[in-house]
N, C-alpha and C positions, 0 to 999 in steps of 0.2 A: 567503543574505544578500545585499543589495542592495549595488551599487557606490556609491562616493561619488558618481560622477558621475551615477548613475540616481537616488539620492536628490535631487541638485539639481534634475533636471528636474521632481519633483513640486512643487516649489515656484515654479517659473515660471509667468508669466502664460500663459493660453491663447492660442495663436495662432489666428489665423482660417484656417481650412482649407475646402476644398470639400465640401459637402454633397450628394452624388449624387441624395438623394431628396427633396429640399427643393422648394420652390416656384420655378419658372423665372423670370427676369428675361429682360432684352432679349438676353442671350446664352445662355439657356438654363439658367443656375444661378445661384445666390444666394451669399453669402458670409457665414458667421456662425459663432458658437462653437460648438464641439460638446462637449456636457456629457458625461463618462464617468458610469456607473452608481456608481462608486466614488470619484468626485471629492472632495477634501477630507476624506475619511473617514480616511484613512491604512489602510485595508484591504489596498490593494495592497502595502503593505510586508510583509504576512503571508504573500503568496504569493510562491513560487519562479519564476524565469524559465528556462523549457525551450525548446529546439529541437523542434517539432514538425512534423508536416506536416497539411494541411487537406484534405479530398476535396469538391470542390466539384462543383455541377451547376448549370448556368444556362441559360436561354433567352437567345440572344444578340439577339433582336430587339430594337430601338430602341436598342442600344448600338453603340459605334464600336469595339468588339473587346475584348479582354482587358486589354491591358497600359495602364498609366495614362500619360497624356501630361502630365508635369510643366508647370505654368505654363500649361496651355490649361483653360478652364472650359468651352468650349463644345463640346466633344464628351466626352460622358459614357461612362465605359467601366466593365466590371464590377469592377476593381481599385479605382474610385473607390468605389463602392458598400461594397466590403468593408471598405476602410480607414477609411471612416465608421464602419461597425457595430464595428470592432475599437475604435476610440477611444470611442464610445457605452458599449461593453460594459465597458470598463475593462481590456481585454486589454493595451494596449500605451499608453505615455504620449501626451499630445495632440501633443508636438512631433514625434513619430515619424511622423505624418501627413504633414508636409512632406517628409521624408527617408526613404523606405522602406529605404535602407540601413542605417540603425541598428537595423532589425528582421531584419535577415538576410534579407530578402523575397525569394524567387525562386519564379516559375509555371516549371512544368513544359513548357508550351506556349502560345505566343502566337497566340490566334485572332483571327482578322479580324472586321471589321465583320459584323455580323449571325449570327455563326457560334456554335452552341450546343456546351455540353459536358454529358456526363453524368459524366467522369470525370478532371475536372480537377484536378491536385496541385500546391499552393504550400508550400513550406516557409518558416518564421520562427519568430521567437523571441517567446514570449507569456508573460505572468503567467498561471499554473495558477490562474486562480479557480474558485470553484465553479459548477456548471453552466454551463460555458464555451460549450459547442455551442447551449445554449438561449438564454443571452444574446444571443450572435452573431446567431443566427438572429431572435430577436425584432427586431433593428434593421436587418434586410435586406429588401428587397423579396420576394413571395412568388415571383418568378421567379427567384431565387437562393437557393441554400441549402447549407450546410456539411452534408454528410452522414457524415462521418468525420474522426475524429481520432487520430492515433497518435505517439507518441514516437520520436525517431530521433535519431541520433549529432550531436554537435556540429558536426561538419564535414559535414553532409549538406547536399547542393545538388540541389534536385529536377530541375533542368535538367540539370546534368551528370552525375548518377547514373542518369539514365534511358536504357534500353538500347534501348526502343523505343515508338512511339505507334500506335494503333489508331484508325482513323477509319471512319465511316459517312456514307454519303450516300444521302438518300431523295429518289428522283425520279418522277415519274409516267413510266409504261412507255410513252407516246405518243412520247417522246423516241427511243424505238427503232423507230419506225415509219417505212417507205418514206418518201422526200422527197416522193413525189406524194401522200402521204395528205391529206385534207382536216382542218387542225387545227380547223376550226371544231366538228367532231364529236369532238373529243378524249376526252371522258369515256365514249365508246363504244368505243374502241379497248382490245384485250385481247392480250397478249404471247404469243405461240405457242411452245409448246416449243423448236422448231428454232431460232427467234431467240435464244432464252434460252441455249441451248446454244452457240450462235455467240458472243454477247456475252461469255460466260464463257471460250471458248477465247481471244479476244482479249483479255481482261482478264489472265487468266494468262500472256499474253507478258510483260508487265511484271515477272512475277518474276524476282529477280536483279539484279546490278549493271548500272547502264545511264548512260549520259551523259544527264542529263536539262536540258541548259542551254537547250533550246528549250522547256521547262515551266517557267519563270520568267523575271524581267524582269533584264535588264542583266547576263548572266552569260556571260562568254566560253565558247566552245566547249571551250578547253584548261584551264579551271580546274578542278582537280582536286575541289574542293567541289561541281562539278555531278554528280558520280558518287553516286547514290545506291543503296541496297541494300532491295528490296522481298520481303518473305516472304509476302505473302498478298494476292492480290485477286480479288473475286468477286461475283458479284451473284445475290440470293436468290430465291426464286420470288415472283411477284406477290400483291399482297393488295389488297383494296378498301376504300377508307376514303372516305366522304362522296361516294359514287357514282363515285369516281375510282380507277383502278386504278394503284396504286405498287409499287417493288420497293427494296431496298436494298442497295447496294453495300458491301462492307466492303474496307477496305485497311490493311496493317499494314506498317509500315518501320521503318528505324531513324532515319531523321530525313527531314523534307520540307521543300523551300523554298517560298518564296512564290508562290501560286496553283499549286504543281505537282500537287495532287490535282485540281483543278478542271480543268486542262488536259489531265491523264491521262484522264480521264472525257469531256471535250469532243471530243477526238480519238477517241476509240472510237465516239461517238454519231456523228461525222461519216462516219466509215467504215461503221458499220450502214446509216445512213440511204441512203448511195451517193453521198456527195460527193467521196469518194476511195478509192482502193484500199487494201488492207491492207498493201502494200509501205510506205507512208508511215510506218508504226511504225519500221522499219529506220533509214529516213533521218532521220527526228527523232533519232535517238540518234547520228548522224553527224555532221560538222563544220560541215555547211553549215546557214544558218538556215531554219526550216520553220516557216511560218505555222501555229501550232496554237491552235485557239479554246479559249476558257476558258467552262466552264461556270457556269452562276449560282451564288453563294454560298448560296442558299436550300437547305436539306437536309442542308448539312455539318455534323457531330456530332463532337466530340473524345469517343470510347467510352471509352479506358481508356489508361492509360500504364503501362509495364512499367519494374520494377525488379529484373532476375532476378540480376545480379551483387551489388547489395547484400543482396537477401534470401540469397543463398548464403554470404555473409561474416557477415553479422549477424544475420540472422533466426533463426538457432538460436543464439545466444550466451547465451540465458537473460535477457539486460537489454532486448533490443529485441525489436518486433514485424516480422513480416514484412511487407510493403507491399503484402499483397493485401486485396482488399474483399468476400470472400465473405458475411460477416454484412450487409453493405449493398446486397447486390445487389436485394433485394425493394425498399428504399427507392429505389435509383436507378432501378430499372423502373416504380415508382409516380411518380417525378418526369418520366420520360420520356412516361408516358402521359398526366399530367396538364398538362405545359406544354411538351415540345419538341415532339413530333409533332403534337398539335393546333394549334401555332404554324406548322408548316411545312405542314400540310395545308389550313390555313384561308388562310393567305397565297397558296399556288400557285393554289386555286381562285378567289381574289379577283382576282389580279394576273396569274395566267398566266405567270408568269415564265419558264418554262422555254418554254412555246409562244414567245413573244416572241423569246428567245434563239434558237431554233430558225431564226426568220425572218433572221437574220443569218448564217447559215451560208454562203449562196450568195455573199457578198461576200469570202468567203476563198478566197485561190488557192494549193490544196494542191501543185500541181505546181511553182509557180515559187517560188525561193528568195527568202525575205523579205529586204530590205534594211536594215542599220542595227541598232540596239539596240532590243529590245522596250521600248515606253513603260509605264510605272505607271500604272494607274487612279487617277484623283484620290480620296482619301478611303479608298484600300485600300493602306496603308503597311504593315500587319503581317504577319507570316509566318503561313500558315496553320496550320503546325504549331507553329511559334515557336522554331526555332533560331535565333535572332537571330545568332549568329556565324558561320552556314551551316558549320559545321565536324560532319564526321560523325562519328558516335558507334562 
């Protein structure tokens, strides 16, 4: 049964909310009413409201990150599209689009501008209408898809209940070429086994708990929240797509700060290319400021979020499901092959984002201590991983 307050919302006039996939005006958006599929029929009264999680996959190209920017229609985000689809599908009342707290909405990770996801998880309260996933997807752009849905406990919070996050980073292997290599011939480069072995040895040094204050913005060296725990980091065997050799880096940790993953990768690239020595890693974990380069955002993908504690406590209680997505793995891989990988490869081949970034490495002074706080890049305000409170889990 619905509460009296919820029933009242059904009789309120529709508010104007942002429609992320509408025609663009001067500021990139238009404002118009969103008609829900069950509007004025009273059908929503027949459906219970339940706490659920949605498994989301999306290509981040063209979006200003995951998190919705309330009151700003200029920068379109993944959540703008999702909320619009939820309203149109009749899963939530129209007025919840203006205040996401009303549906207890929480994202597990807040991805940055242009970053994609194959395993994002959001928790929220929805009306359990028929064919729920199909109706939501019918109102989403093709580069955003709901691939799974599961019931969770009423107090579940996808961010606070998350034990760890796994990211991948796909990059052309020319990133590991010596600094003397002619990048005009970058497509011809092939990574040799000895260099790959060294790359993986360096990435493995990140494992464990370290002070990553140099790997984010405006974080003091003695801030306890700068200490982060990394459980896995490695680089795959290379593979060729569209004539260019790529490799995929995988990193798993409890939580990550803004730009942390991209700086972790950027520093290893600088070491392998010969711009600085391996000892810079130890210095970067110390209290002094170290100038750490930040690799491009293209190629970063949120692969999976982990709920081990929740699964152990509630997964076998007979009422709730484990938050594992083994049955959805085929759909996840199909989405990556159709939308994420082609977008990364095509953009890299057209824009040479990695090669252009490598050209900036000589301006970094890896030996001198950087002065002052590191400055955020304009338009890149979101955490890569999304732990907005910066609290370690």
